[in-house]
N, C-alpha and C positions, 0 to 999 in steps of 0.2 A: 147756578146760584156764584153771585160776583162776591170773588174772594175778599177780605176785610184786606181794603188799607197799611202795606208795613209801617209800623211804628214807629217814627222818629225817635232815637234813641234823644235822652233829654243831654243839652248840650253841657258841656265841661266850664263852667263860670267860673270865675273866682273866689265868689262865696262858698261852688264848691272844692275847690283849690285851697280855701282857709280851710276848711272843716274839716280838709284830707290832715294838713300840715297837723290841726289842732294836736288830733288824733294820735296822729304819728311824737311829735312832742309829748306829749302826758306818759307816752311808755317808755322811753327811751332819751335818754343825755349824753351816751356815750356818741361822739361826733361819726367813729370810724362805723356804726351799725345805721346811725339816722339819714347820713346822709343819701345810704345809695336806697333808702325809704324814700326821700324827697326827691330824685332828681323824674323818677318814672310819672311822679305828678305832675310837677314840672312842666315836664314832657307833652304829658298830655294836653294842659292846656294850654301849649304853643299851639300846638298841633289842630286843636279845635279851635281859632283864630277865634273867641269870645272878647278878646281888650277891646273894651270903647275905646271909638276912635279917638276918644278925646283926650286920651291918654297918649297918642300915640302921634300929639304934635308939638311939636317944639316951641316952648319959647321965645317971643321974639329976641333979637338982634344979643343971642349965644354966642361965644366965639369962639373956636381951640384954643383950649388951654388943659394943661395938667392940672388936676384935682380940684375944679370948680368950674364955673358957668355952664358946667351941665341941667339938664330939665331931668326933674325929679319928681314923681307924683307918686304919692303913699294912695296902695290900694286897700292894705289892710291891717290891722294894727293888734296885735294879740296880748291878752290881759298885762299889763308891766311888762312888756317889749320884750316878751320871750322870743317872739320872734315877729317881723313887717315884711309884707310884700309890696314892692316899689317899683315904680317902671324908670332908667335913664334911659335919657335921649341922648347920643351922643353927637355932634357937629362935626363935620366934617373934618377930618385931621385933626381930633379931637382925641383925649386920654387920661385916662386915670397919674396917669407916674406909676413907679415901681413903688406897690406896697405893701404892708399885712393888714391883715384885721384885728386887734389886741387882743386875737387870743379866737373869735365867735370864729364860727361858719357861718357859708354862702354856698348856697346855690344856686343858680344861675342862667338862662339861657337867651338864645337870639331870636324877639317874634318878627322882626323887622331887617330887613337888610347883611350885616355881617358885623364881627368881628372879630381883629386878630388880636391875642391872648398871649404874653410871655413864662412864661416858672422858672423860678428863681428858688434855691435853696441856698440857705451860708453854710460858708464850709470853717468860718470864724468861731472860737466855743463862744462868741457874747461878753469876753470878758473884759472886753476895751469898750467905755461910754463913749458910743458919737461914733463908732466904727463900726463895720460891716464890709469882709467879705464875703459875692453873690458868684455863682454859677448856676448860666441859663441852665435846665433842663429840658424846655422843651416849649415848641411854638405852634399854633394851634390855628387855623380859619375856622371860627365862629360861623355858621348857615343857620339859616330860619329853620328852626327849629331844635338846632342842639343844644345839648347844655351843658355846663362842667361845675367846677366847686370849688372853694375855699375849705380848707380844711388845718387845723394846728396840730401840730406843728411843722408839719412836714411837705404840707403843698397849700403855704399858708401864704406866701410872696408872688406877687402878680402883675402885670399892666397889663393896662386894657387899651386899646389904640382903634377911633374908625380909620381906617384906608383906604377908605371911599370919598367919591364928593357929594354923595349926598346922608342924611342922619340915619341914625343906627338906632332902634329902637330895641332895649334889652329889658327884660321881669327879673327880677333878684329877691330869692325870700333868703333875709337875713337874719341869722339870730342872734335878733339884737336892736336897737335903732344907732345909725348911721348918723344922722346929725348930731347927734349925743358924743360921739364917742372922739380918741385923739389917737390917731391911726401912725403908725412908723411911716417913713417916705424913707424912703434909697436912692443915693445914687452911685449908682454901677459903677462907672469910672474911677472913680474918685476915692470908694470905700468907705461910704460913708452913709451917716442915717439921721432921721430927726425926728420927734412928736410932734405931731402936726393934727390943731386942733380944729377939725373941722366949721368951716363958716356955710353953714349946708342949709337950705331949711327947705320944706315939700311946696311946691307952686300949685296947690289945688289947695291948701289951709291957709 
């Protein structure tokens, strides 16, 4: 008797990821408890390799600048923008600049190539408008499949840099909608910061 072939496991698609994230945010609001539930989900999605290739291709003409000119695709939008799942494609040499996310959480991971991320904490008390003294706490080189997070307030300030000569594709579960928000951008050397309203849009909408 010929044995039945093993049934291939269902692929972990962005639709399944979105359903699992939706279930998690429906029962947990505290960032410190929510993020550990979401990181394995994103890691599973990255490992599955089910991101459509059209979302891995940068828009032509993008250049390396801080917090602009990277490609941004929206994969899923939850009702009321409770979270968005999106793809960012960083050009060679491109980065975000040192910034926070206005109190929102983010779980992010590398799908293709790599990203260098630097994390900071504030050492001042925040009483002087426009001024902030930052201390670097860690620097990580994220490889395909690696995940990280932004958590307010203790892991909120960071920078991403693509130090390679190839585009980097990353996937982000964002607790809000980055295209609608004003974030703080920091000049570490000068000890200053400014609120920046993003001029961002999703390139597939």
